[in-house]
N, C-alpha and C positions, 0 to 999 in steps of 0.2 A: 734822768731829767735834770736840767740845770735851771737855776732861778735867775731872773733879771727883774727889772723894775715893773714890767708888765705881767709877771707870772712865770710859768714854767716854759722852758725851751726844750725842744727835742735835741738830741746830740747833733743831728744834722744841722739844725738852725744855729746851735752854739758854735759849731766849727765855721759855718759861713760868717757869723758875726765876728769871730776871732780873726778871720782872714780878710775882712771887708776892706781894709786900708791897703791891701797889697794888690798889685796888678794881676790881670788874668793869666799872664805868663811871667814867671819869675826867673831870676838868675840864681845861681847857687847861694850867693850871699843872702838874698831875700828869703829863700827857702829856709836856710839855716836859722835866720833871725825869727821867722814865723814859727818854726818848730822848737826854738830854744835849744838848738844843738850846735856843736862846734862844726867848723868847716870840714874837718877830717871825718866826723860822723856823717855829715851830709853827703860827702863823696862816697862813703861806704854804703849808705842807703841806695844811692844811684847804682853803684857797682854791683851790689847784690840784687838789683832789680826789684827792690821793695817799693820804690817809687819810679814810675815810668818817666822818661824824659826824651827830649829831642836834643841832638847834638848838631850844632850849626858851626862848621869850622871847628874851632877849639872851644867854643862856648857851649855850655849846657843851658837849656831852656826847659823849665818845668811848668807845665800847665797847672793852674790852681786846682782843676778838677782831679788831677792825679794825686795831689797832696791831700785833698779831701778824702779820696778813696783810701789812701794809706792810713789816715787818721781813723776812718770808720773801721777798717780791718783791725788796726792795732787796738782800738777801744773794745771791739767785740771779743778779741782774743783775751784781753785782760778781764773781761766781764765773766768769762767762763770759769 
């Protein structure tokens, strides 16, 4: 659980709050900024299919829901 001004947040709500200022579909730069990783690491996450994405032409588009799913899986892996 995470704390905020109003009390405790579930991990799900904390992740949603963390990404609230980002669009529903992000480009690679926005995803990397949100996750706090380098562009190289961001591309590796996509290449390794750790985060699902859409490729439109040469551009990668990553739905926020897929990033939230990645964060949930990563968090539960570290909790074990």
